[in-house]
C-alpha positions in Angstrom: 0.0 0.2 -0.2 2.9 2.8 0.7 3.4 4.8 -2.3 0.4 3.3 -4.1 -1.3 6.6 -5.8 -5.3 6.5 -5.2 -7.5 8.9 -7.3 -11.2 8.9 -5.9 -14.1 10.5 -8.1 -17.1 11.3 -6.8 -20.2 14.0 -7.2 -20.0 14.5 -3.4 -17.8 14.3 -0.5 -17.9 14.9 3.1 -17.7 17.4 4.7 -18.9 19.5 1.9 -22.1 17.3 1.6 -23.3 15.0 4.3 -24.9 11.6 3.8 -23.6 8.1 3.7 -21.9 7.6 0.2 -20.2 10.9 0.8 -19.1 10.1 4.2 -18.0 6.7 3.0 -15.6 7.8 0.2 -13.7 9.9 2.8 -13.7 7.6 5.3 -11.7 4.9 2.7 -9.7 7.8 1.3 -8.6 8.8 4.8 -7.7 5.5 5.9 -5.5 4.7 2.9 -3.7 7.8 3.4 -2.9 7.3 6.7 -1.6 3.5 6.0 1.0 5.6 3.6 -0.8 5.6 0.2 -1.3 8.9 -1.8 -5.1 9.6 -1.8 -6.8 12.3 -3.9 -10.5 12.9 -4.1 -12.1 14.6 -7.0 -15.5 16.2 -6.5 -17.9 18.8 -7.0 -19.5 21.2 -4.6 -21.3 24.7 -4.7 -18.4 27.4 -5.1 -19.5 29.1 -1.7 -19.3 25.7 0.1 -15.7 24.9 -1.4 -14.7 28.3 -0.6 -15.6 28.4 2.9 -13.8 25.2 3.9 -10.9 25.3 5.8 -8.1 24.2 4.0 -9.1 24.6 0.6 -8.0 27.6 -1.8 -8.9 28.3 -5.0 -6.6 27.5 -7.8 -5.6 30.1 -10.7 -6.7 27.3 -13.3 -10.5 27.0 -14.3 -11.9 24.8 -16.7 -14.5 25.4 -19.1 -17.3 22.9 -19.7 -20.1 22.9 -22.4 -23.5 22.1 -20.8 -25.9 22.2 -23.6 -25.6 25.6 -25.7 -23.5 27.4 -23.2 -20.1 27.3 -21.9 -19.6 27.1 -18.3 -16.4 28.3 -16.3 -15.6 26.0 -13.4 -13.1 27.1 -10.6 -11.2 24.6 -9.1 -10.3 24.5 -5.3 -7.5 22.3 -3.8 -6.3 21.4 -0.3 -6.1 18.9 2.3 -8.9 17.3 3.6 -10.0 18.5 7.2 -8.7 16.2 10.1 -6.7 13.9 7.4 -4.2 13.2 5.0 -6.1 12.8 1.9 -6.2 15.5 -0.7 -9.2 17.2 -2.1 -10.0 18.7 -5.6 -13.2 20.5 -5.9 -14.7 21.6 -9.3 -16.8 24.6 -8.0 -19.9 23.6 -9.9 -23.1 21.3 -9.0 -25.4 19.5 -11.8 -29.3 19.9 -12.2 -29.1 16.2 -13.6 -27.2 13.1 -13.1 -26.2 13.6 -16.7 -25.0 17.1 -15.9 -23.0 16.2 -12.8 -21.6 13.1 -14.8 -20.3 15.7 -17.5 -19.0 18.1 -15.0 -17.1 15.4 -13.1 -15.7 13.9 -16.5 -14.6 17.2 -17.9 -12.6 18.0 -14.4 -11.0 14.8 -14.5 -10.3 15.1 -18.5 -8.8 18.4 -17.6 -6.6 17.7 -15.1 -5.2 14.7 -16.3 -3.9 16.3 -19.4 -2.2 18.8 -17.0 -0.7 16.2 -15.3 -2.1 16.9 -12.0 -4.1 13.6 -11.8 -1.5 10.8 -11.7 -2.9 7.3 -10.2 -2.0 3.8 -9.9 -5.7 3.1 -9.0 -8.7 5.3 -10.0 -12.2 4.8 -8.3 -15.2 5.9 -9.6 -17.7 6.4 -6.5 -21.2 6.1 -7.6 -22.7 6.2 -11.1 -22.3 9.9 -11.7 -18.5 9.1 -11.6 -18.4 6.5 -14.4 -17.7 8.7 -17.5 -15.0 10.2 -15.5 -13.4 6.8 -14.8 -13.4 6.4 -18.7 -11.1 9.2 -19.0 -8.3 7.9 -16.5 -5.1 6.2 -17.8 -4.8 4.5 -14.3 -3.6 0.8 -14.3 -6.5 -0.1 -12.2 -9.9 1.1 -12.5 -12.5 0.2 -10.1 -16.4 1.3 -10.3 -17.8 1.5 -6.7 -21.7 1.2 -6.0 -21.9 2.6 -2.2 -25.5 2.4 -1.9 -25.6 -1.1 -3.7 -28.5 0.0 -5.9 -28.5 1.5 -9.5 -30.4 4.6 -11.2 -32.8 4.4 -13.9 -32.0 5.4 -17.4 -30.9 8.7 -18.4 -33.0 11.1 -20.2 -32.7 11.7 -23.9 -31.2 15.4 -23.0 -28.6 13.6 -20.6 -27.4 11.1 -23.4 -27.2 14.3 -25.7 -25.0 16.2 -23.1 -22.5 13.0 -22.7 -22.8 12.5 -26.6 -21.6 15.9 -27.5 -18.8 15.7 -25.1 -17.1 12.5 -26.4 -18.2 10.7 -23.5 -20.2 8.0 -25.4 -18.1 5.6 -27.2 -17.7 1.9 -28.5 -19.9 -0.9 -27.2 -21.6 1.2 -24.7 -22.9 3.9 -27.1 -26.2 2.8 -27.3 -26.4 2.0 -23.7 -29.1 4.6 -21.3 -27.4 3.2 -18.2 -24.6 5.4 -16.3 -23.7 2.2 -14.7 -22.9 0.7 -18.3 -20.2 3.3 -18.3 -18.5 2.5 -15.1 -18.7 -1.3 -16.2 -16.9 -0.6 -19.1 -14.5 1.6 -17.9 -13.5 -0.8 -15.0 -11.7 -3.8 -14.0 -14.2 -4.6 -11.3 -17.3 -3.4 -9.5 -17.4 -3.2 -5.8 -20.7 -3.3 -3.6 -20.8 -2.9 0.0 -22.5 -6.1 0.7 -23.1 -9.7 -0.9 -26.5 -9.1 -0.9 -26.0 -5.8 -2.8 -23.4 -7.8 -5.3 -25.8 -10.5 -5.9 -28.7 -7.7 -6.8 -26.3 -5.5 -8.9 -25.3 -8.5 -11.4 -28.6 -8.8 -12.2 -28.9 -4.8 -12.9 -29.3 -4.1 -16.7 -26.6 -1.7 -16.4 -24.2 -4.4 -15.5 -25.4 -7.7 -16.8 -23.7 -7.2 -20.2 -20.2 -6.3 -18.7 -17.1 -8.4 -19.6 -17.5 -11.9 -18.7 -14.3 -11.6 -16.4 -15.1 -8.7 -14.6 -16.2 -9.7 -11.1 -18.9 -8.0 -8.9 -17.2 -7.7 -5.2 -18.4 -7.4 -1.9 -16.4 -5.5 0.6 -17.6 -4.3 3.9 -17.7 -0.5 4.6 -16.3 0.7 7.7 -18.1 3.1 9.9 -15.6 4.6 12.4 -15.2 7.8 10.2 -14.7 11.3 12.1 -16.5 12.0 14.0 -18.0 8.4 14.9 -15.4 7.4 17.5 -17.0 7.2 20.9 -13.2 7.1 22.4 -12.6 10.7 21.3 -16.0 12.3 20.8 -15.7 15.5 22.6 -19.5 16.0 22.2 -20.4 12.9 24.5 -20.6 13.1 28.4 -18.1 10.6 28.6 -16.0 8.8 26.2 -15.3 5.0 26.3 -13.7 2.3 24.2 -13.7 -1.4 23.8 -10.7 -1.6 26.2 -12.3 0.9 28.9 -16.3 0.9 28.5 -17.1 2.3 31.7 -17.9 5.7 29.8 -21.2 4.3 28.2 -22.8 4.1 31.8 -22.1 7.6 32.2 -23.7 8.7 28.8 -26.7 6.7 29.6 -27.2 8.2 32.9 -26.5 11.9 31.7 -29.4 11.0 28.8 -31.4 9.9 31.0 -31.2 12.8 33.4 -31.4 15.6 30.7 -34.5 14.0 28.8 -36.3 13.4 32.4 -36.6 9.8 31.8 -38.2 7.8 34.2 -36.4 4.3 34.3 -34.4 1.8 36.5 -31.1 0.4 36.2 -32.7 -3.0 34.6 -35.0 -0.8 32.0 -33.9 -1.3 28.4 -32.9 2.0 27.0 -33.9 1.7 22.9 -32.9 3.6 20.6 -34.6 3.5 17.0 -33.6 4.4 13.4 -34.8 7.6 12.3 -38.6 7.0 11.2 -38.8 7.2 7.8 -41.6 5.7 5.8 -38.9 4.2 3.3 -36.7 2.8 5.8 -39.3 0.8 7.9 -40.3 3.8 9.9 -44.1 2.6 10.2 -43.0 -0.9 11.2 -41.0 0.2 13.9 -43.8 2.0 15.3 -46.1 -0.9 15.2 -43.6 -3.0 16.8 -43.3 -0.3 19.5 -47.1 -0.4 20.0 -47.1 -4.3 20.4 -44.6 -3.9 23.2 -47.4 -3.7 26.1 -45.9 -3.6 29.5 -42.5 -4.5 28.6 -39.3 -2.6 31.0 -38.4 -0.2 28.2 -37.8 3.6 27.4 -38.0 5.0 24.0 -35.4 7.4 22.3 -36.5 8.7 18.8 -33.8 10.6 16.6 -34.8 13.8 15.7 -35.0 13.3 11.8 -37.8 11.5 10.3 -40.8 12.0 8.2 -43.2 14.5 9.8 -46.4 12.3 9.8 -44.5 9.3 11.8 -43.0 11.8 14.2 -46.2 12.9 14.9 -47.7 9.6 15.9 -44.7 8.6 17.5 -45.5 11.8 19.7 -49.3 10.8 20.4 -47.8 7.5 21.4 -45.4 9.0 23.9 -48.4 11.0 25.5 -49.7 7.7 26.9 -46.2 6.9 28.2 -45.1 9.8 30.3 -41.5 9.5 31.3 -40.7 6.6 29.0 -40.2 8.5 25.6 -37.8 10.8 24.7 -37.2 12.9 21.2 -33.6 13.8 20.7 -32.4 17.1 18.6 -32.0 16.9 15.1 -28.2 17.3 15.0 -25.5 14.6 14.5 -24.3 15.0 18.2 -27.4 14.2 19.7 -27.7 11.2 17.4 -24.4 10.0 18.7 -25.5 10.5 22.3 -28.4 8.3 21.6 -26.1 5.7 20.1 -23.8 6.0 23.1 -26.3 5.9 25.9 -28.6 3.2 24.4 -28.6 -0.3 25.1 -30.0 -1.1 21.8 -31.1 0.1 18.9 -34.1 -1.2 16.4 -34.1 -0.9 12.8 -36.6 -1.2 10.5 -35.5 -1.5 6.8 -36.0 -4.8 5.2 -33.7 -3.6 2.3 -30.5 -2.3 3.9 -27.8 -3.3 1.4 -25.0 -1.2 3.1 -25.1 -2.1 6.8 -23.7 1.1 8.2 -26.0 2.0 10.8 -26.0 -1.5 12.5 -22.3 -0.9 12.4 -22.5 2.5 13.8 -24.8 1.0 16.7 -22.2 -1.6 17.2 -19.5 0.6 17.3 -21.2 2.6 20.2 -22.0 -0.7 22.1 -25.6 -0.9 21.5 -27.3 -3.9 20.4 -28.8 -3.8 17.0 -32.3 -5.3 16.4 -32.7 -5.7 12.6 -34.4 -7.5 9.9 -32.7 -10.8 9.1 -32.4 -10.0 5.6 -30.0 -8.1 3.1 -26.9 -6.2 4.6 -27.8 -7.0 8.5 -27.9 -11.1 7.5 -24.5 -10.7 5.7 -22.9 -9.3 8.6 -24.8 -10.0 11.9 -25.1 -12.8 13.9 -28.3 -13.6 16.1 -27.4 -13.5 19.7 -27.4 -16.7 22.0 -27.6 -16.1 25.5 -26.5 -19.6 26.5 -23.3 -19.1 24.8 -23.1 -15.3 25.3 -22.3 -15.0 21.6 -23.6 -13.1 18.7 -23.5 -9.4 17.5 -27.3 -8.6 17.1 -31.0 -9.7 17.5 -32.6 -10.6 14.3 -36.2 -10.9 13.5 -37.6 -12.8 10.8 -40.6 -10.6 9.0 -41.9 -7.0 9.6 -45.0 -8.1 11.7 -45.4 -5.8 14.3 -45.5 -8.5 16.9 -42.5 -10.3 15.7 -40.6 -7.1 16.2 -41.9 -6.6 19.7 -40.7 -10.0 20.5 -37.3 -9.0 19.2 -37.3 -6.2 21.5 -38.6 -8.3 24.3 -35.6 -10.6 23.9 -33.3 -7.5 24.4 -35.4 -6.3 27.4 -34.7 -9.8 29.0 -31.2 -9.7 28.3 -30.8 -6.3 29.7 -33.0 -7.4 33.0 -30.7 -10.6 33.6 -27.2 -8.9 33.0 -27.9 -5.0 33.9 -24.9 -5.2 36.3 -22.5 -6.9 34.1 -23.1 -5.5 30.4 -19.3 -4.5 30.0 -18.5 -7.7 28.2 -21.4 -7.4 25.7 -20.3 -3.8 25.0 -16.9 -4.8 24.5 -17.9 -7.5 22.1 -20.4 -5.1 20.2 -17.3 -2.6 19.7 -14.9 -5.1 18.5 -17.2 -6.5 15.9 -17.9 -3.0 14.7 -16.7 -2.7 11.0 -13.7 -0.2 10.7 -12.1 1.8 7.8 -8.6 0.1 8.2 -9.9 -2.9 7.2 -11.6 -1.7 4.2 -8.7 -0.1 3.1 -6.7 -3.4 3.4 -9.3 -5.4 1.5 -9.4 -2.6 -1.2 -5.6 -2.9 -1.6 -5.9 -6.6 -1.6 -8.3 -6.3 -4.7 -6.3 -3.6 -6.7 -3.1 -5.6 -6.4 -4.7 -8.6 -7.5 -6.3 -6.3 -10.5 -2.6 -4.9 -11.2 
């Protein structure tokens, strides 16, 4: 790994843009750079955001991109990524469509490559909009990463014309309307974040016609990217780690006091995933409604669909002192994980597994649907042998979800005074970017 040059191309990157994909690309780039490799991230952002980010400076160089009938001058910003060793190059523009974003990225990559500023042994297109840019790279190894595990639909006629006019449609893929086809054609391998996602992608129209020897590989993403580190998170009431887990109990006490919860030492403090309809939010609430008199207190994240949040608040009225609603900011979300004994997830089609990994990282037991990425990465807890990394339920029926929560209630009731071994085991099992970086390096070495 030391000395190898990596180029990442993505239409969004943290901290300029929040979200799973932008965060994950920076987590991997930072880990590779920390291990001694050279890591450069090329991305897009609004000029005002790029100019305001500490460590970035505007270059004298600009590039001209033709978008439809108009030529657009795009400024470039360059510097070190905050709190890390990776290099950032930001094109100060954003696309109105997937095709425009793909065009802007590709033209930025092409111009910088011609200037000799983007030299790489390995080029990674991170997401579909990076696919045309990947085809401009002369790197010996090219990898197309699908961070969400899902493909977008066909491009519009307008987007096809944009890319065609720029000379980015060529050869066997010239008739394809899927951005994924461009990524597959330019890459030596496709990477998905879980085995479930890899199997699904192999059947996608945009990838099914890739070269016969081009593999779709599954590599689990880490989750310990900044600021997700309970051992050094200054926003927490107390820090803790797998070696020194005592601070988690202090986080629990602090949250209970701040939110005026009326609970005992054996009460299960249960966090939930954000209540979003497309992520199983309705099923989570139905499961909570079926709990009956179980000794459990509920923590609801501040982000969520408005109607589901209103429903949760109505449920809380009937259970005073047993429900708390967190603030909609990242610090309060991390406090939820740090304080919770368990976290309930309702997404039946989670193809990444980052959320359940974050729960583990903070020593909270995931309660998740037994399918997709959780099934790939988690093992159902067995109280007899005290082994396992989650509690899994087999259907989204409300009573089955309630039964899974009841298992966690029993576990807390039996081991309230000696929960440290479970907390330590969960934290050790959480996926980390150092491991992900090592797996990517192995893949790239095999493709070189």
